[in-house]
VMD Tcl script that draws the C-alpha trace (Angstrom):
set ca {
  {11.63 46.90 -7.56}
  {12.31 50.18 -9.34}
  {15.19 51.24 -11.50}
  {17.16 52.52 -8.53}
  {16.85 49.15 -6.79}
  {18.07 47.25 -9.84}
  {20.93 49.72 -10.23}
  {21.89 49.23 -6.59}
  {21.94 45.45 -7.04}
  {23.93 45.77 -10.29}
  {26.54 48.11 -8.81}
  {26.67 46.25 -5.50}
  {27.27 42.84 -7.06}
  {29.93 44.01 -9.46}
  {31.40 46.32 -6.82}
  {31.93 43.41 -4.43}
  {33.40 41.35 -7.27}
  {35.82 44.18 -8.11}
  {36.82 44.75 -4.48}
  {37.53 41.06 -3.96}
  {39.60 41.01 -7.15}
  {41.62 44.07 -6.15}
  {42.14 42.70 -2.62}
  {43.42 39.40 -4.01}
  {45.74 41.29 -6.32}
  {47.13 43.37 -3.45}
  {47.70 40.16 -1.50}
  {49.42 38.54 -4.48}
  {46.86 35.73 -4.48}
  {45.49 35.83 -8.03}
  {46.25 32.87 -10.33}
  {48.14 35.22 -12.63}
  {50.39 36.34 -9.78}
  {50.99 32.82 -8.50}
  {52.02 31.59 -11.94}
  {55.69 31.12 -12.73}
  {56.89 33.15 -15.69}
  {60.19 32.34 -17.36}
  {61.88 33.12 -20.65}
  {62.33 30.13 -22.92}
  {64.45 29.83 -26.02}
  {63.58 28.19 -29.33}
  {66.12 25.47 -30.02}
  {64.76 24.04 -33.27}
  {62.13 24.98 -35.82}
  {60.34 22.33 -37.85}
  {58.70 23.00 -41.19}
  {54.87 23.01 -41.03}
  {53.15 20.35 -43.10}
  {51.61 21.74 -46.26}
  {47.81 21.65 -45.95}
  {47.75 21.36 -42.15}
  {45.85 23.73 -39.85}
  {47.00 27.22 -38.93}
  {45.74 26.65 -35.38}
  {48.72 24.41 -34.65}
  {51.31 27.15 -34.99}
  {54.82 26.67 -36.33}
  {56.28 23.49 -34.78}
  {59.16 24.35 -32.45}
  {61.29 22.84 -29.71}
  {61.74 25.16 -26.72}
  {64.01 24.93 -23.69}
  {63.45 26.67 -20.35}
  {64.55 26.31 -16.74}
  {62.40 26.14 -13.62}
  {63.82 28.86 -11.33}
  {62.74 27.09 -8.11}
  {64.52 23.79 -8.82}
  {67.00 24.70 -11.54}
  {65.72 21.80 -13.61}
  {65.89 22.28 -17.38}
  {63.03 21.29 -19.65}
  {62.87 20.78 -23.40}
  {59.33 20.89 -24.72}
  {57.30 21.36 -27.90}
  {54.19 23.34 -28.77}
  {52.17 20.29 -29.79}
  {48.58 20.43 -28.60}
  {46.91 23.23 -26.67}
  {49.90 25.15 -25.31}
  {48.66 28.71 -25.09}
  {49.31 31.27 -27.79}
  {50.15 30.08 -31.27}
  {53.72 30.58 -32.38}
  {53.38 32.31 -35.74}
  {57.00 33.41 -36.19}
  {60.00 31.39 -35.11}
  {63.74 31.10 -35.52}
  {66.48 29.31 -33.54}
  {67.47 31.39 -30.55}
  {64.29 33.44 -30.36}
  {63.14 34.09 -26.81}
  {59.57 33.17 -25.95}
  {57.52 33.53 -22.77}
  {56.58 30.41 -20.81}
  {54.03 30.44 -17.99}
  {52.89 27.61 -15.72}
  {51.38 27.02 -12.24}
  {53.96 26.97 -9.47}
  {55.43 23.50 -9.06}
  {53.87 22.25 -12.32}
  {56.29 23.07 -15.16}
  {54.78 20.31 -17.31}
  {51.54 22.37 -17.46}
  {53.36 25.09 -19.42}
  {51.78 27.53 -21.83}
  {53.49 29.84 -24.28}
  {52.70 33.56 -24.09}
  {53.64 36.35 -26.45}
  {53.89 39.03 -23.74}
  {55.33 37.39 -20.63}
  {54.20 40.13 -18.24}
  {50.80 41.02 -19.67}
  {48.05 40.53 -17.08}
  {50.58 39.61 -14.40}
  {48.53 41.32 -11.67}
  {45.29 39.53 -12.50}
  {43.22 42.72 -12.75}
  {41.39 41.97 -15.98}
  {38.09 40.83 -14.43}
  {38.01 43.46 -11.64}
  {38.60 46.20 -14.20}
  {35.82 44.77 -16.37}
  {33.51 44.80 -13.33}
  {34.24 48.52 -12.85}
  {33.39 49.09 -16.49}
  {30.03 47.36 -16.02}
  {29.33 49.57 -12.99}
  {30.04 52.61 -15.14}
  {27.70 51.32 -17.84}
  {24.97 50.89 -15.25}
  {25.41 54.44 -14.01}
  {25.27 55.83 -17.55}
  {22.08 53.89 -18.29}
  {20.53 55.14 -15.06}
  {21.47 58.75 -15.85}
  {20.02 58.43 -19.34}
  {16.70 56.98 -18.13}
  {16.20 58.86 -14.88}
  {17.66 62.26 -15.84}
  {17.70 62.75 -19.60}
  {18.78 60.66 -22.57}
  {21.51 63.15 -23.64}
  {23.46 61.93 -20.60}
  {23.93 58.68 -22.50}
  {25.74 60.61 -25.23}
  {27.96 62.32 -22.69}
  {28.58 59.09 -20.79}
  {29.54 57.32 -24.00}
  {31.38 60.15 -25.72}
  {33.52 61.22 -22.74}
  {35.51 58.01 -22.22}
  {35.51 57.38 -25.97}
  {37.13 60.78 -26.58}
  {39.71 60.27 -23.85}
  {40.57 56.86 -25.32}
  {40.90 58.39 -28.78}
  {43.16 61.19 -27.54}
  {45.41 58.56 -25.96}
  {45.24 56.00 -28.77}
  {45.81 58.18 -31.83}
  {49.32 59.50 -31.06}
  {50.35 56.13 -29.66}
  {49.22 54.43 -32.85}
  {50.99 56.98 -35.03}
  {54.28 56.54 -33.17}
  {54.02 52.76 -33.37}
  {53.27 52.91 -37.12}
  {56.22 55.24 -37.69}
  {58.58 52.94 -35.80}
  {57.29 49.95 -37.74}
  {57.74 51.67 -41.11}
  {61.21 52.94 -40.19}
  {62.24 49.41 -39.24}
  {60.82 47.84 -42.40}
  {62.73 50.28 -44.63}
  {65.96 50.47 -42.64}
  {67.64 47.67 -44.64}
  {67.32 46.24 -48.15}
  {64.72 43.48 -48.53}
  {65.63 39.80 -48.68}
  {64.26 36.94 -50.73}
  {61.95 34.39 -49.17}
  {59.84 31.44 -50.22}
  {56.42 30.04 -49.36}
  {57.13 26.65 -47.77}
  {53.54 25.69 -46.92}
  {49.96 26.85 -47.21}
  {47.85 26.02 -44.18}
  {44.18 25.32 -44.83}
  {41.24 25.57 -42.44}
  {37.57 24.93 -43.18}
  {34.74 26.14 -40.95}
  {30.94 25.97 -41.09}
  {28.67 28.71 -39.76}
  {25.26 28.36 -38.12}
  {23.52 28.45 -41.51}
  {25.59 25.58 -42.83}
  {27.73 27.71 -45.12}
  {31.30 26.47 -45.44}
  {34.28 28.80 -45.73}
  {37.94 27.99 -46.27}
  {40.92 30.09 -45.23}
  {44.47 29.78 -46.50}
  {47.52 30.94 -44.55}
  {50.89 30.88 -46.34}
  {54.00 30.17 -44.30}
  {57.16 31.81 -45.57}
  {60.80 31.38 -44.72}
  {63.55 33.95 -45.22}
  {67.08 34.55 -44.01}
  {67.98 37.89 -42.47}
  {71.14 39.81 -43.28}
  {72.82 38.42 -40.17}
  {72.07 34.81 -41.18}
  {68.98 34.07 -39.06}
  {66.46 31.80 -40.80}
  {62.91 32.86 -39.97}
  {59.70 30.89 -40.52}
  {56.47 32.85 -40.15}
  {52.80 33.02 -41.03}
  {52.14 35.52 -43.81}
  {48.61 36.71 -43.15}
  {48.53 39.46 -45.78}
  {50.28 40.87 -48.80}
  {50.31 37.76 -50.98}
  {47.89 37.59 -53.91}
  {46.06 34.28 -54.39}
  {47.39 32.76 -51.15}
  {45.75 29.40 -51.84}
  {48.04 28.94 -54.86}
  {51.20 30.45 -53.35}
  {52.96 27.22 -52.34}
  {56.56 27.32 -53.57}
  {56.36 30.98 -54.63}
  {59.39 33.24 -54.18}
  {58.63 36.48 -52.33}
  {60.42 39.70 -51.40}
  {60.44 40.32 -47.66}
  {60.96 43.60 -45.80}
  {61.63 43.02 -42.10}
  {62.66 44.97 -39.02}
  {66.22 44.12 -37.89}
  {65.36 44.28 -34.18}
  {62.44 41.85 -34.54}
  {62.20 39.76 -37.74}
  {58.69 38.71 -36.69}
  {57.65 42.16 -37.94}
  {57.78 41.90 -41.73}
  {55.81 42.47 -44.89}
  {55.84 41.22 -48.44}
  {54.00 44.32 -49.69}
  {55.47 47.62 -48.54}
  {52.87 49.65 -50.46}
  {50.09 47.86 -48.57}
  {51.77 48.87 -45.30}
  {51.56 52.53 -46.32}
  {47.90 52.14 -47.25}
  {47.12 50.36 -43.99}
  {48.76 53.15 -42.02}
  {46.65 55.76 -43.80}
  {43.46 53.78 -43.18}
  {44.29 53.32 -39.48}
  {44.97 57.04 -39.09}
  {41.71 57.98 -40.81}
  {39.77 55.51 -38.65}
  {41.34 56.91 -35.47}
  {40.51 60.48 -36.43}
  {36.90 59.59 -37.31}
  {36.49 57.68 -34.04}
  {37.84 60.64 -32.07}
  {35.50 63.06 -33.84}
  {32.53 60.80 -33.09}
  {33.36 60.90 -29.40}
  {33.72 64.67 -29.41}
  {30.48 65.05 -31.36}
  {28.60 62.84 -28.89}
  {29.77 64.94 -25.94}
  {28.95 68.21 -27.66}
  {25.49 67.11 -28.82}
  {24.68 65.67 -25.40}
  {25.76 68.90 -23.64}
  {23.74 71.07 -26.03}
  {20.58 68.99 -25.62}
  {20.64 68.97 -21.82}
}
mol new
graphics top color blue
foreach p $ca { graphics top sphere $p radius 0.5 }
foreach p [lrange $ca 0 end-1] q [lrange $ca 1 end] { graphics top cylinder $p $q radius 0.2 }
display resetview
């Protein structure tokens, strides 16, 4: 079987997979569409145990109501319950998703409506079809087509991503500097040890801080950056800048936020230029 035959099999298989996925989505029959999605509310926040694992998330008690029966449930995030809760305060709303009729099989989700149409796998199948077509064009026509096939979508993605990223960074920085900072404290340092394939052991340390906003809300959250020597930060007092609309967005190092924004902008510009260069070089060499 030649290249064209393999390409036909590749595109046919993934094409059928994509069509079935899109048809199920149109019929509302995907697992994501059949799932019940409700908004829960954090009732209580428990202090993480110093030295425990970061994979457990911040211990919370959440209440939600099943819309089909009206029954109220009060649950915890113990065990494998979906996304980790890395920032919590009493009254915070949190997404809860579960199979219809099975509220006890709940999972927490950060974005309640992300993936609600169940199109992730069909879209990925379309991407694989596109990859197959680019490979075929590069082999059967000329290899510069690979540059054009790669650089075209990459450039379009960069043109869309760069301004979006800049606006998001500006909103984040405006929120972090809109009010005076508050004082916080490291209440625990979570420790995880892992071993790679070569037998090398590495240890990570994740401080958990607590701070009280200007309106009296007590927030507990993972602090994944901005603290020097995190392994020895237990009990340390810290200065916290946070966004009033969402205290889960915070920093203990405002200067590092500025540096990170500059690095992200530079990376986006370089990535965009690489895409443009690939298209131009591929077009010139054809």
